[in-house]
N, C-alpha and C positions, 0 to 999 in steps of 0.2 A: 504494500500500500504506500502511495506517495505521502510523504510527510512535508508539512509546511512550517516555515519559520518566518514570523513577521519581525521587522525591525524598523528603526528610524523614528519612532515616537519620541516624545519629550515635551518640554514646556515651551509654549510660544505665546507671544502677546497677541491680542486682538489685531487683526490686519496682517499678521505675520504669515509665514509659510513653513511647511514641513514636507518632506518627501518620504513616504513609507515604501519599504521593500518587502516582498514576499518571495522567499527562496524555496524552491521545491527540491526534494531529494532525488527526483527523477526527471525525465524528459517531459516537457509540457507541449512539445510540438504537435502532438495529436489530440490535445485537450481542446474541445470545441469552444468552451466558454469558461471564463474565470470570473470570480466575484470578490468584491470587498463588502464586508459588513461591519457594523459597529454596535456597541452596547454601552449605553450610559447607565450610571447608577440608578437602580430602581425601575429601569425600563427594559422592555424586550429588545432582543437583538433585531436590528433593522438592516435591510439591504441599502447599500450606498451606491454601488456602481458595478458594471460588468463589461467585459470585453470578449469578443469572439476571436477565433483564430485568424479570421480575416480582417480584424481590426475595427469591426463595428462596435460602437460603445453606446451605453445607456446610463443615465444617472438619475438618482432620486432628485425630486424637485428642490429639496433643501440644500443640495450641493451643486446643482447645475450652474455652470458658468464660473465656478470657483475651483472645482476639483477636476483633475485629468487622470484617467486610468490608461495605463499602457502595459505592454508586455514585450519581453525580449526572449524569444524562444531559444536562442543560442546560449543564453545565460541561465535558462530555466528560472526566470525571475519575472514577477509582475510588480508594477509600481503604482503608487497613488500620489500624485503631486497635489498638494493642498495649499491653495492660496487664499488670501483674504479671510483668514480664519476668524471664527466667531466663538464666544464662550460656549454656545450651544453645540459646537463640534467636539467638546470634551467627551471622550469615551475610550473604551478599549476597541481597537480596530483589528479585525480578523480577515484573513483571506480564505477563500474557499474554492475548491475544485470539485466537480462532480465525483462522488465516490470517495473523497478524501475526508479524513477526520479533521475536526476543528483543532487548530493550533492553540498556543498560549495567548496570542494576540500581542499588540503593542499599545501602551498607554499614550494617549494624546491629551494634553491638558492645555487649554487656552485660557489664560488669565493675565490680568495686569498686576 
């Protein structure tokens, strides 16, 4: 089973930027779609963005225009570039592949 490791989280100020990475233990070149999710304290895990192997992307309305999802199949890695961060973006961010278990996530905190 492919294992996923998220990284790149940390503390950012409102309006700042962070870039998250999701490293897979195996090839992602044949994975049709990959996802980013997040979970804030006291809330359910929610879908944030997705990307197909052909590069088609979709975003939740709450992050549209601010976040950019991408993937580098040669590096077996997916990314989430987060710009114009808001306090409401504070959450643990998880990557997901169909059939893969959830990883540990990476904490993103947006605060002044």
